[in-house]
ROTORLO-210123 format. One line per 5 residues: for each residue y, x, z of C-alpha. Coordinates in Angstrom, 3 decimals. Layout:
BEGIN
Y/X/Z | ... .
***
This chain:
BEGIN
0.000/0.000/0.000 | 2.421/2.814/0.858 | 1.630/4.515/-2.449 | 2.729/1.435/-4.425 | 6.043/1.272/-2.566 .
6.682/4.987/-3.151 | 6.176/4.512/-6.882 | 8.390/1.425/-6.865 | 11.210/3.314/-5.135 | 10.775/6.240/-7.516 .
11.035/3.940/-10.551 | 14.091/2.158/-9.101 | 15.755/5.512/-8.437 | 15.032/6.710/-11.976 | 16.282/3.406/-13.454 .
19.561/3.689/-11.500 | 19.974/7.308/-12.581 | 19.387/6.427/-16.254 | 21.794/3.486/-15.918 | 24.542/5.698/-14.536 .
24.046/8.226/-17.366 | 24.187/5.419/-19.958 | 27.410/4.088/-18.447 | 29.049/7.511/-18.819 | 27.832/7.854/-22.411 .
29.036/4.377/-23.452 | 32.323/4.704/-21.575 | 33.139/7.965/-23.343 | 31.999/6.810/-26.772 | 33.015/3.164/-27.123 .
36.508/2.293/-28.342 | 38.938/2.964/-31.183 | 39.826/6.526/-32.150 | 42.540/7.482/-34.609 | 42.928/10.846/-36.310 .
45.677/12.198/-38.536 | 45.140/15.085/-40.958 | 48.293/16.701/-42.367 | 48.167/19.209/-45.229 | 51.291/20.947/-46.528 .
49.439/23.141/-49.027 | 49.445/26.175/-46.731 | 47.329/24.895/-43.866 | 45.790/21.702/-42.560 | 46.517/20.325/-39.142 .
44.276/17.752/-37.487 | 45.551/15.545/-34.654 | 42.592/14.101/-32.773 | 42.544/10.997/-30.587 | 42.814/13.016/-27.351 .
45.935/14.835/-28.583 | 47.815/11.557/-29.043 | 47.417/10.936/-25.308 | 49.374/14.098/-24.466 | 52.279/12.807/-26.561 .
53.950/11.285/-23.512 | 54.066/14.738/-21.885 | 56.020/16.362/-24.710 | 53.279/17.784/-26.947 | 54.243/16.012/-30.136 .
52.305/16.262/-33.343 | 54.426/18.095/-35.879 | 54.329/19.656/-39.341 | 56.576/22.174/-41.056 | 57.167/22.050/-44.791 .
59.392/23.858/-47.269 | 62.243/22.000/-48.915 | 61.156/20.582/-52.277 | 57.467/20.571/-51.259 | 55.039/17.841/-50.137 .
52.689/16.873/-47.304 | 49.417/14.963/-47.743 | 48.450/12.646/-44.887 | 45.093/11.030/-44.121 | 45.051/8.571/-41.188 .
41.567/7.580/-40.045 | 40.619/4.889/-37.534 | 37.063/5.079/-36.199 | 35.715/1.903/-34.667 | 33.077/2.657/-32.004 .
32.671/-0.961/-30.971 | 30.137/-3.683/-31.692 | 32.733/-5.928/-33.381 | 34.800/-5.364/-36.506 | 38.446/-4.323/-36.174 .
41.417/-5.278/-38.343 | 45.030/-4.165/-37.955 | 48.166/-3.739/-40.007 | 49.378/-0.154/-40.344 | 53.062/0.531/-41.006 .
54.254/4.095/-41.577 | 58.019/4.619/-41.498 | 60.304/7.621/-41.679 | 63.356/7.972/-39.427 | 66.281/10.366/-39.178 .
67.681/9.970/-35.662 | 68.245/6.236/-35.175 | 68.408/5.461/-38.911 | 65.378/4.321/-40.878 | 65.018/6.387/-44.045 .
62.030/4.685/-45.672 | 58.872/2.646/-45.202 | 56.145/4.900/-46.573 | 53.009/2.770/-46.202 | 52.296/-0.815/-45.261 .
48.609/-1.638/-45.378 | 45.758/-3.350/-43.576 | 42.897/-1.292/-42.215 | 39.537/-2.961/-41.498 | 36.754/-0.727/-40.221 .
33.537/-2.606/-39.496 | 31.532/-2.155/-36.329 | 30.821/1.566/-35.842 | 32.663/2.240/-39.112 | 35.722/4.064/-40.403 .
38.903/3.012/-42.142 | 41.139/5.531/-43.888 | 44.658/5.475/-45.258 | 46.111/8.256/-47.439 | 49.637/8.963/-48.629 .
51.807/11.842/-49.813 | 55.313/12.610/-48.628 | 57.583/14.334/-51.153 | 60.486/16.115/-49.471 | 62.693/16.441/-52.557 .
64.341/13.030/-52.114 | 64.512/13.082/-48.303 | 67.164/15.728/-47.705 | 70.653/14.494/-48.648 | 72.306/16.363/-51.503 .
75.306/17.380/-49.371 | 73.135/18.749/-46.536 | 73.528/22.552/-46.158 | 70.699/24.468/-47.839 | 70.489/27.027/-45.006 .
69.784/24.418/-42.294 | 66.506/22.692/-41.471 | 66.232/18.901/-41.634 | 64.189/17.075/-38.988 | 62.581/13.671/-39.474 .
60.347/11.472/-37.335 | 57.428/9.595/-38.843 | 56.124/6.616/-36.883 | 52.619/5.251/-37.487 | 52.284/1.784/-36.017 .
48.801/0.229/-35.876 | 48.873/-3.117/-34.127 | 50.379/-2.402/-30.698 | 49.740/1.360/-30.897 | 52.563/3.586/-32.108 .
52.203/7.294/-32.919 | 55.018/9.748/-33.616 | 54.906/12.821/-35.851 | 57.846/15.220/-36.162 | 58.430/16.623/-39.636 .
60.542/19.756/-39.951 | 61.818/20.474/-43.445 | 62.634/24.176/-43.490 | 65.654/25.595/-45.311 | 65.160/26.690/-48.876 .
63.659/30.177/-48.983 | 65.966/30.899/-51.900 | 69.227/29.073/-51.189 | 71.050/27.695/-54.160 | 74.316/29.531/-54.642 .
76.989/28.158/-56.858 | 78.522/30.691/-59.197 | 82.193/30.089/-59.863 | 83.176/29.611/-63.457 | 85.335/32.530/-64.612 .
88.818/31.603/-65.801 | 89.470/31.784/-69.540 .
***
């Protein structure tokens, strides 16, 4: 009789231990995870889901690009839930408090345990005003809004490596 109770307690202990391990696995895995990949032609930068959480402490996602160049973006939402997910994604570009442009407005719908991806390219030629000094950098903020979640990316447009110099016309 005592042997049966010992086995019963052993099985209950093992079941509780396995249950606790499963809770930690599901708690760390389940949810929505968004990732942003930025490529300016020189190097790629990947902003993972955990890095967005440090945004409130001052570690902003950022990308540097030369004036007259481009940046490719790929925004991925991974759905690690049992139900499908649908949200509207709006990507806008801001200079200070002024909205410069709406870059992307789209709906993303990853199925259960699926992925949804959105890609766009940002050309910097039209973003810097014509009267802006060529030797100064130009800083923009890009906001990615997915449902209630808003992400911020700082974009630094570097000065022209070869500034344009105007040559005065000689008098005749």
